[in-house]
N, C-alpha and C positions, 0 to 999 in steps of 0.2 A: 705804939707811938712810932711814927716814921721819922727818920732823920733825913737830911738832905741827900745822902748817898744811897738811900734805899730806892729800889726799883718799884715803880707802881705797876704791879702785875696786870691790873685791868687795862692800863694804857698801853702796855707792851704786847697785849694779845693781838693776834691776827684779826683784822676787821671781819673777815668771813666767819671766824669762830664766834665772835661776839654777837653777830647778827643771827646766829643759829643756822647758818648755811652749811651744807655738807661740802661745798666747793672749797678746795684748798689752794688751787693754782689758777692762773689766768686761762690756762688751756681747758678748764672745766672738768678736770679729772677729779673724781670723788676720792676721799681719803681711803676708803676701803679698797680701792683699786690702785693705790700708790705703788705697790710692789710690781704690778704688771705694766707700768708706764715705761715708755722708752726714755732713755736718759736725755736730759735737756742739752741743747746745743747752744754754744755762745754765738753772739752776733759775728764775732771774728771768724768762727768756723763757717758760718753761712756766707759771709761777704768775701772772705779770703783776699782782702786788700782791694777789692773792686768797689766802685762807687754805687753799683746797683746789681742785685741778683734777681733774675726773673724766676717767678714761681707760677706754675700752671695749676689752676684749680677749677674744676668743673667747666672746662673748655675756655676759660678766660686766663689771660696772662697778666700778672701783677708784678710790680717792681718794688722790692724791699731795699731801702737805702738808709744809711746812717747820716744824720746831720752833723754839722760842726759842733753842735752843743751836746752831742752824744745821744740824741733821741732817734728812734726808729720810725720811719714813715713807710707805709704800704699804700701804693697807688695802683689804680687800674689802668 
């Protein structure tokens, strides 16, 4: 019997786990390769106080910026 303070383990699970997906992070890294992944960078580390940081990928330049509401936007 659950009391109001109990944690619902099914509700607390990662959605990727409950869907049976091997993907554990947005970057698409599989759980078995977690030890070989590069450490995550914070948005503060990437932006370093700037409003936009340019990222070059496959010959295209993108702008990564943080909104006033704390969301990240990547535009081409």
